[in-house]
N, C-alpha and C positions, 0 to 999 in steps of 0.2 A: 597588403598587409589592411587594409580595413575589410575587404572580402573575407579573411580568415575571422575576423571578428564578427561578421553578420553570420558566417557558416555556424561558430559556434554558439552564438547567440540563438539560432535555431534549431541547433541541435539540443542545446540548453531547456529550451522551450516543449520541446519532443518530451523529454525526458520527465520533465515536471507534469505535463498531461498524460503521460503512461503513470508515472507515480499516484498521481491523483485517482484516476481509473482503478489502478490497482486496489491503493487504500481502500476506496469506499468499496469494490468487489470484497475483498476480504473481510470487510466490517458485517457487509452483508450477510456474509458466510457463516459469521461468527454468532450473528444473530439468529438465524436459520438454524443454527447448531443447538443451540437454547432453546430453539419454541417447539422443535419439531423432535419427536422420537425417530430413533436410528433406523426402525423400520418405516418411517414417514418419509424419509430422507431421498431424494431422488438417487437413481444407480449408479450416477455417475461421480459424484461425493464421496469422498472416502470418508469410512466409518459405518456405510448403507449396510443396515444388517435385518434382511426380511425377517418380519414377525418379532422384530424386537421394539421391548417400549421404554427402555433405559435413553438417556440424553447423553451426547458427547461433551459433557462442561467441559473438558481438559483441552476436547479440539477447539470449541468456543472461545475458550480463554485465547488460547496460540493464536485461532486465526483474528481475531480482534486485536491482539497485540500485533501481529506484522503489517495490520491496517493503520494502526494508529502510526507505526514506523514509518510506512510508507507514507503518508500525509504529513509526517514531520521533516521527512525526506525533501518533500515536494514544498515544505512551507521554507526552509532553509536553502535551499535550491532557486526559490523565485527572488529572495532578497536581492539586494545590491551588490555588482561584484568590488570584491574587495579591491583598494587600490593599495600601492606601494608605501610602506612607512616612512619618512622620512627622518632623517637622523641631522638634529641640530647641535651642532659646533658647540 
């Protein structure tokens, strides 16, 4: 039983780390969408349009919000594990 808690704690830690990395990447992508015009985006990023001069504001907002959601998820998952509630007679 103790080993199962250790495994779930390590899996939880990996999930938190993955959420942190993804959150930071999505926020950086959102900033990239706001800072660079569509023609200057790398070709592997959705929204790249060769020769275009407009910015993808909605793409940036969506990416930024997804990044914040990932960071919030990591924050809530990294807190102490809730204990069972005790009923007082």
